[in-house]
C-alpha positions as CSV (number, residue, x, y, z in Angstrom):
1,M,-1.0,-9.1,-22.3
2,T,0.7,-8.1,-19.0
3,F,3.3,-6.2,-21.0
4,F,0.6,-4.3,-22.9
5,F,-1.0,-3.0,-19.7
6,Q,2.4,-2.0,-18.3
7,W,3.2,-0.2,-21.6
8,E,-0.2,1.5,-21.6
9,F,0.3,2.9,-18.1
10,D,3.8,4.1,-18.9
11,Y,2.6,5.7,-22.1
12,I,-0.1,7.6,-20.3
13,D,2.2,8.6,-17.4
14,K,4.0,11.4,-19.2
15,D,5.7,12.8,-16.1
16,N,6.9,9.3,-15.0
17,N,5.7,9.7,-11.4
18,T,3.9,6.3,-11.3
19,I,0.5,8.1,-11.0
20,L,-1.9,8.9,-13.8
21,D,-3.1,12.3,-12.8
22,T,-6.3,13.9,-14.0
23,A,-4.7,15.8,-16.9
24,E,-2.9,12.7,-18.2
25,I,-6.1,10.6,-18.1
26,D,-8.1,13.4,-19.7
27,K,-5.6,13.8,-22.5
28,V,-5.8,10.2,-23.5
29,F,-9.4,9.3,-22.8
30,D,-11.3,12.5,-23.7
31,D,-12.1,11.4,-27.3
32,A,-13.0,7.9,-26.1
33,L,-15.5,9.3,-23.6
34,D,-17.7,10.4,-26.5
35,F,-18.0,6.8,-27.7
36,E,-17.8,5.0,-24.3
37,P,-19.4,7.2,-21.6
38,C,-19.1,4.4,-19.0
39,L,-15.3,4.7,-19.3
40,Y,-15.4,7.6,-16.8
41,G,-17.1,5.5,-14.2
42,F,-14.7,2.6,-14.8
43,L,-11.6,4.7,-14.4
44,K,-13.1,6.3,-11.3
45,S,-13.7,2.8,-9.8
46,C,-10.0,2.2,-10.3
47,D,-9.2,4.8,-7.7
48,Q,-9.0,2.7,-4.5
49,N,-7.3,5.2,-2.2
50,G,-9.5,8.3,-2.9
51,R,-6.6,10.5,-3.9
52,E,-6.4,12.2,-7.3
53,G,-5.2,10.0,-10.1
54,I,-4.7,6.3,-10.5
55,D,-1.4,4.9,-9.2
56,K,0.4,1.9,-10.7
57,R,-1.1,-0.5,-8.0
58,E,-4.6,0.7,-8.7
59,W,-4.1,0.4,-12.5
60,D,-2.9,-3.2,-12.0
61,F,-5.9,-3.9,-9.8
62,C,-8.2,-2.7,-12.6
63,F,-6.6,-5.2,-15.1
64,P,-6.2,-8.4,-13.0
65,V,-4.4,-11.4,-14.4
66,T,-6.2,-14.7,-14.2
67,G,-4.0,-17.5,-15.4
68,N,-2.5,-16.2,-18.7
69,R,-5.4,-13.9,-19.5
70,H,-6.4,-10.5,-18.4
71,I,-9.9,-9.6,-17.5
72,N,-9.9,-6.4,-19.5
73,K,-12.8,-4.0,-19.3
74,L,-11.0,-1.4,-21.5
75,S,-9.4,-3.5,-24.2
76,Y,-11.9,-2.3,-26.8
77,V,-11.5,1.4,-25.9
78,I,-7.7,1.3,-25.6
79,H,-7.4,-0.6,-28.9
80,W,-9.2,2.2,-30.7
81,I,-7.3,5.1,-29.2
């Protein structure tokens, strides 16, 4: 599963600057927000440093690994995108 979350981050990060900016996040998750309104709050909670966007460290923090399993709050949403 770790590979999946790395891939997902890289897929969303179109400009490869290791930060998911607002436009990149909006482009991917706009449709999902209609079905999962709590997604906005979840992604906002990933922003630990208060700057625009979610950097790689923050993304990894939102999807922590415990043993061999991820605690994944977004797996359902990402799966359907």
